[in-house]
N, C-alpha and C positions, 0 to 999 in steps of 0.2 A: 460469462463476464466479457464485456467489450474492452478491448485494449485501447490505448491512446491512439494508435494509428487508425484503428477502425472508426473511432469517434470522429477523428479529423477528416477521414475520407468521406464518411457519411455526411459530414457538415459541408464539405466542398461540393460533393455530388448533389446535395439537396435531398438526401434520402432520410434524414433524421426528422423527428417530430419537432414541434415548436418548443416544447420544454427542453428537449435534448439540445436544440440549437442554442437556446439561451444559456444553458450550462456550459456548452463548449465555448461560446463567445466570452463568457466570464473567465473561463480557465485560460483562454488565449490572452486576454487582457492582463491577467494577474500572474500567470506562471510562465517563466522564460522557456522552459522545456516545450510546453505546448506551442508557444509563439514560434520557436525555431523550427519545430516539426511542421507547423502550419505553413511557414514560408517555404520550406523545402518541398512540401507537397504541392503548393501552388505553382512553383517552378516546374515540377514534374508534370503537372496537369497541363500547363501552358505548352510545354514541349510536346506532349502527346497530342494535343489539339492541333498543333502545326504540322504534324507528320501526315503524309499520305499513306494509305494502305497499299501494300504491294500486291499486285495481281499477277497471276501467271500470264505468259504470252498467249496469243490467240490460238497458236498451234500446239499448245501444251497437251491438251486432251488428245488430240490426234496423234502426237508423238508417243504418248504413253500407251495408247491403244495399239499402235503399231508394234511397240515392244512386247506388249502382252500377247499379240498374235504370234510373235516369233518364238515365244516360250513353248516348250514341249508340254503337251497335254498330259496330265497325270494318268497313269494306267490304273484301271480299277483293280482292286486287290482280289486275286483269285486264290481261294483256299480250297484244299481238298479235304473233305470230311472222311474220316476213317470209318469204314462200314462196320467195323467191329463195335464201335460205340453205338451206332444206330441199332445193330442187332441186339446188343446187351440191353438197351433201353426198351426195345420191343419185347424182349424176353421177360424183363421185369414186369411190364404191364400185363402181359399175357398170364404170367404166373399169379399176379395179383387178382386178375379177373377170375382165374380158375379157383383160387383160394376162396374168393367171395362166393362163387357158385357152390363150391363144396361145403362151405359153412352154412349156406342157406339150405341146401339139400339135407345136411346132417341134422340141422335143428328144426326142420319142418315136420309137422305131424300130419302127414297125408294118409288119410284112411279112405278106402274105397268102399262105398256101400252099394249093395245090389240095387239095380234099377228094375222095377217091375213094369214092363210095358204092356202086360196083358190087360190091365185095367186102364186102357188109354182113352176110354170113352169120355171121361170127365176131365176137363182142363185143370181142375183144382187138385187132381191127384199127383201132378208133377210139381214138386216143391224143390226149386233149385237153391234155396237159401242154405240147405244143409250141405250142398256140394261146393258152393262158392264161399270159401273161407278167406280170412285175411292172408294166410300163407299162400293160398292159391293165387290170389290177386298179386301178391308180391312176386311170386315166381313168374307169372304171366307177364307182368310189366318188365321184369328183368330180361326175359327172353325177347320181348319186343324191342327193348333197348339194344340188345346185342344184334338183332336183325337190322335195326335202323343204322347202327354203326357199320355193319357189313355192307349195306346198300350205299351208304354215304362214301365209304372207301372205294367201292367199285365205280361210283359216279365220278369221284374226283380223279381216279386213275384214268378213266375214259376221257375226261376233259383235258388231262395233261398230254395225252398222246394224240 
């Protein structure tokens, strides 16, 4: 909802639509409250139009920058990390990895079948589908992931030093 003051300021500034302008003109002509506010706002608008904007002096920026240069530069915050926290987090993750490996080994059904290489003449005699099981693939990928983490760790340690 637009207040009386907003309606009159929009009328004075010319920001109102034609229909709003006609209604405000009718209210100014008929209502003494609108007329008195309209006259006050016209006086304020005329006084504001006659004022010059204040500008800072030419050397204001230079003076401010000189004061900024004299200020003491803030020191970066140096905190010391407790090594016990790092060791406890590392121990947690190592225990978690060992628990996962133990769970995988305990629940895997690894059976070894004898491989007969005496009949090696035919290529069809070697059937690897019975040796490569889903559990074998999971264990193989997990070991590869651990080796990749170890390699990444050594690589990052080497770059840091």
